C-alpha positions, 0 to 999 in steps of 0.5 A, a space after each residue: 260611883 267614884 269617877 276615874 279619868 282614863 287616858 288614851 292607850 289605858 287598860 282598866 280592870 273592873 272587878 266582878 259585880 262592880 257597878 260601872 258606866 262609861 262616859 266620854 267627856 272628851 271631844 274625840 270619839 271614844 273607842 272601847 273594848 270589853 273583855 269578859 271572862 268567863 264569857 257571857 250569854 248575849 242576853 246577859 249583856 246590857 246596852 244603852 
């Protein structure tokens, strides 16, 4: 995976079937929202 730095107030598009992860490397709390279309069943969403 190629790291991508994301700054505050930034939107990021991740194409379908792209392997990805989120890691907060800053000192502030990371707040993130995911929007998936078409929608997924709850069982299809993986959370660690």
